[in-house]
C-alpha positions as semicolon CSV with decimal commas, in nm:
position;residue;x (nm);y (nm);z (nm)
1;M;-0,014;0,009;0,001
2;K;0,111;0,351;-0,074
3;L;-0,015;0,625;0,086
4;L;-0,031;0,979;-0,076
5;V;-0,137;1,306;0,052
6;V;-0,268;1,567;-0,191
7;E;-0,357;1,894;-0,168
8;T;-0,681;2,022;-0,350
9;L;-0,848;2,308;-0,492
10;N;-1,003;2,413;-0,141
11;M;-0,621;2,360;-0,006
12;M;-0,741;2,066;0,226
13;A;-0,517;1,766;0,222
14;V;-0,679;1,448;0,130
15;E;-0,538;1,103;0,216
16;I;-0,518;0,865;-0,059
17;A;-0,418;0,488;0,023
18;E;-0,325;0,319;-0,304
19;H;-0,350;-0,060;-0,334
20;R;-0,172;-0,168;-0,657
21;F;-0,191;-0,519;-0,833
22;S;-0,054;-0,654;-1,120
23;R;-0,363;-0,837;-1,207
24;A;-0,739;-0,770;-1,184
25;A;-0,834;-1,087;-1,008
26;P;-0,632;-1,048;-0,697
27;C;-0,725;-0,678;-0,684
28;A;-1,102;-0,779;-0,712
29;E;-1,039;-1,034;-0,419
30;A;-0,854;-0,784;-0,191
31;L;-1,125;-0,522;-0,268
32;A;-1,393;-0,743;-0,181
33;S;-1,255;-0,853;0,143
34;A;-1,193;-0,475;0,239
35;V;-1,551;-0,379;0,148
36;A;-1,681;-0,679;0,347
37;L;-1,485;-0,575;0,648
38;A;-1,608;-0,219;0,644
39;L;-1,957;-0,351;0,604
40;A;-1,911;-0,572;0,903
41;A;-1,777;-0,288;1,117
42;G;-2,077;-0,059;1,029
43;L;-2,319;-0,350;1,103
44;A;-2,146;-0,379;1,450
45;E;-2,271;-0,028;1,507
46;R;-2,579;0,003;1,328
47;D;-2,872;-0,195;1,237
48;Q;-2,893;-0,104;0,858
49;V;-2,593;-0,008;0,617
50;S;-2,578;0,092;0,273
51;L;-2,310;0,007;0,001
52;V;-2,308;0,191;-0,325
53;V;-2,141;-0,007;-0,645
54;P;-2,013;0,092;-0,989
55;G;-2,147;-0,045;-1,310
56;G;-1,950;-0,138;-1,626
57;T;-1,707;-0,437;-1,717
58;T;-1,432;-0,351;-1,449
59;P;-1,630;-0,415;-1,131
60;Q;-1,813;-0,748;-1,204
61;R;-1,534;-0,954;-1,096
62;F;-1,505;-0,767;-0,766
63;L;-1,897;-0,781;-0,717
64;E;-1,896;-1,174;-0,772
65;A;-1,612;-1,228;-0,500
66;L;-1,796;-0,988;-0,266
67;A;-2,128;-1,178;-0,292
68;H;-1,971;-1,482;-0,134
69;K;-1,838;-1,298;0,171
70;P;-2,010;-1,411;0,488
71;L;-2,240;-1,117;0,632
72;D;-2,573;-1,040;0,767
73;W;-2,644;-0,919;0,400
74;S;-3,031;-0,899;0,482
75;R;-2,919;-0,569;0,688
76;V;-2,730;-0,417;0,385
77;T;-2,880;-0,233;0,105
78;V;-2,698;-0,222;-0,216
79;I;-2,733;0,099;-0,437
80;T;-2,604;0,144;-0,828
81;G;-2,397;0,446;-0,831
82;D;-2,539;0,542;-1,186
83;E;-2,729;0,386;-1,465
84;R;-2,757;0,386;-1,802
85;W;-3,126;0,454;-1,915
86;V;-3,186;0,125;-2,021
87;P;-3,412;-0,176;-1,871
88;V;-3,280;-0,397;-1,645
89;G;-3,280;-0,685;-1,884
90;H;-3,067;-0,507;-2,121
91;P;-2,705;-0,597;-2,149
92;D;-2,572;-0,235;-2,059
93;S;-2,805;-0,218;-1,742
94;N;-2,588;-0,156;-1,434
95;E;-2,877;-0,282;-1,225
96;G;-2,888;-0,611;-1,425
97;M;-2,512;-0,668;-1,367
98;V;-2,529;-0,619;-0,977
99;R;-2,853;-0,862;-0,983
100;A;-2,666;-1,113;-1,192
101;A;-2,359;-1,090;-0,962
102;F;-2,559;-1,130;-0,625
103;R;-2,781;-1,380;-0,747
104;H;-2,573;-1,659;-0,590
105;G;-2,411;-1,669;-0,246
106;P;-2,508;-1,475;0,097
107;A;-2,549;-1,140;-0,092
108;A;-2,852;-1,274;-0,244
109;A;-3,045;-1,158;0,073
110;A;-2,955;-0,808;0,045
111;R;-3,173;-0,536;-0,034
112;L;-3,097;-0,375;-0,405
113;V;-3,211;-0,024;-0,492
114;G;-3,160;0,030;-0,864
115;L;-3,203;0,384;-1,026
116;W;-3,401;0,268;-1,332
117;V;-3,790;0,373;-1,314
118;E;-3,991;0,129;-1,551
119;G;-4,189;0,314;-1,806
120;T;-3,982;0,652;-1,784
121;V;-3,839;0,774;-2,149
122;E;-3,579;0,975;-1,972
123;P;-3,394;1,019;-1,650
124;A;-3,495;1,367;-1,569
125;L;-3,838;1,255;-1,554
126;A;-3,739;0,988;-1,270
127;L;-3,565;1,220;-1,029
128;T;-3,838;1,238;-0,776
129;E;-3,926;0,848;-0,777
130;V;-3,511;0,793;-0,736
131;S;-3,486;1,049;-0,481
132;A;-3,750;0,893;-0,301
133;R;-3,578;0,552;-0,310
134;L;-3,265;0,692;-0,196
135;A;-3,446;0,839;0,102
136;S;-3,544;0,511;0,211
137;C;-3,171;0,398;0,243
138;P;-2,930;0,415;0,552
139;R;-2,728;0,731;0,520
140;P;-2,435;0,817;0,517
141;W;-2,337;0,502;0,283
142;Q;-2,118;0,286;0,466
143;V;-1,914;0,204;0,134
144;A;-1,899;0,383;-0,189
145;V;-1,693;0,207;-0,462
146;L;-1,655;0,396;-0,760
147;G;-1,516;0,337;-1,132
148;L;-1,294;0,594;-1,330
149;G;-1,328;0,676;-1,679
150;A;-1,027;0,736;-1,897
151;D;-1,188;1,107;-1,935
152;G;-1,170;1,155;-1,562
153;H;-1,551;1,076;-1,481
154;V;-1,664;0,898;-1,178
155;A;-2,033;0,730;-1,177
156;S;-2,205;0,945;-1,462
157;L;-2,054;1,287;-1,351
158;F;-1,877;1,368;-1,703
159;P;-1,615;1,664;-1,763
160;G;-1,751;1,959;-1,926
161;Q;-2,120;1,919;-1,781
162;S;-2,346;2,070;-1,515
163;W;-2,307;1,802;-1,252
164;G;-2,086;2,077;-1,054
165;K;-2,379;2,312;-1,031
166;Q;-2,651;2,062;-0,887
167;P;-2,811;2,198;-0,568
168;G;-2,606;2,073;-0,275
169;A;-2,882;1,845;-0,145
170;A;-2,984;1,681;-0,469
171;P;-2,898;1,305;-0,433
172;C;-2,909;1,233;-0,783
173;L;-2,913;1,424;-1,116
174;A;-2,991;1,345;-1,487
175;A;-2,654;1,328;-1,737
176;I;-2,582;1,226;-2,088
177;A;-2,266;1,061;-2,183
178;P;-2,004;1,181;-2,431
179;D;-2,152;0,871;-2,644
180;G;-2,509;1,048;-2,619
181;S;-2,655;0,792;-2,381
182;A;-2,885;0,901;-2,121
183;R;-2,782;0,853;-1,764
184;L;-2,869;0,909;-1,440
185;S;-2,633;0,903;-1,153
186;L;-2,572;0,983;-0,775
187;S;-2,446;1,351;-0,713
188;L;-2,158;1,448;-0,608
189;C;-2,264;1,560;-0,264
190;A;-2,428;1,217;-0,223
191;L;-2,095;1,032;-0,322
192;V;-1,844;1,225;-0,103
193;E;-2,064;1,149;0,202
194;A;-1,956;0,800;0,229
195;R;-1,765;0,661;0,539
196;H;-1,557;0,471;0,331
197;L;-1,485;0,606;-0,038
198;I;-1,316;0,370;-0,281
199;L;-1,194;0,394;-0,646
200;L;-1,136;0,082;-0,844
201;F;-0,983;0,109;-1,203
202;G;-0,744;-0,080;-1,421
203;G;-0,485;-0,031;-1,715
204;A;-0,264;0,265;-1,837
205;T;-0,521;0,455;-1,974
206;K;-0,721;0,505;-1,672
207;R;-0,388;0,530;-1,463
208;A;-0,298;0,811;-1,685
209;A;-0,661;0,998;-1,622
210;F;-0,587;0,936;-1,232
211;D;-0,242;1,092;-1,229
212;R;-0,363;1,386;-1,425
213;A;-0,664;1,463;-1,182
214;L;-0,389;1,445;-0,888
215;G;-0,156;1,665;-1,108
216;R;-0,476;1,939;-1,142
217;A;-0,629;1,906;-0,769
218;T;-0,475;2,227;-0,695
219;S;-0,551;2,418;-1,047
220;G;-0,921;2,358;-1,114
221;N;-1,199;2,112;-1,102
222;D;-1,316;2,081;-1,452
223;L;-1,273;1,711;-1,365
224;P;-1,504;1,510;-1,177
225;L;-1,248;1,323;-0,998
226;V;-1,090;1,660;-0,910
227;A;-1,413;1,792;-0,774
228;L;-1,467;1,455;-0,583
229;L;-1,133;1,494;-0,411
230;S;-1,179;1,848;-0,323
231;R;-1,498;1,783;-0,164
232;R;-1,401;1,477;0,017
233;A;-1,378;1,532;0,411
234;G;-1,194;1,196;0,454
235;P;-0,952;0,954;0,332
236;V;-0,976;0,763;-0,028
237;D;-0,874;0,446;-0,100
238;V;-0,752;0,339;-0,452
239;Y;-0,746;-0,020;-0,572
240;Y;-0,574;-0,037;-0,922
241;F;-0,447;-0,316;-1,105
242;S;-0,221;-0,275;-1,436
243;H;-0,332;-0,569;-1,627
244;E;-0,613;-0,803;-1,667
């Protein structure tokens, strides 16, 4: 583990504990163990806890490993951090991927809260419903695991968009990805509240995006990752693997 101390735009020092792996599989297993320990610690103090998980292809191996960790999963609420605006049965659905990963093992007992709203043609029309769902979840999140895009985006908060101008209390927002796909995402203010905030990514391209964000942490917050670090009051863990 490598410990970094990064000074951000608001002149606050953020501690980043970096866990490096050469391959994706041991990284996923180590992260699953760390998340399980954090959830267990939360359950020892509170009746219910929440876990925010990422979508996409990289987190799948981590989620499958986590699903078999021995916890009282009936007391855990699992929330997707963002969602492509497609039905749960669609191959691109984050909720669908999480449900598949948690179908077997102890985690099948968890409560899963997705962001997709059936019958809603666009994310902006679902904000009220999704906000109500999130209000029913234990807050603050015990753990939030986020992916990282090659352009510095986290969840579905993309560079050059209005995510940084959302009202402070908004738990979620609608977004458009660079490829034109409609998304709904937890907001920056909702993500930074997590007791344990973790980034998971792999490969040279995303490594470069992470290093670029650290290099710009004091010069501007146009990258969502920079804004995330600038608003984070506690430490951040990074799980990185160099090769699949």
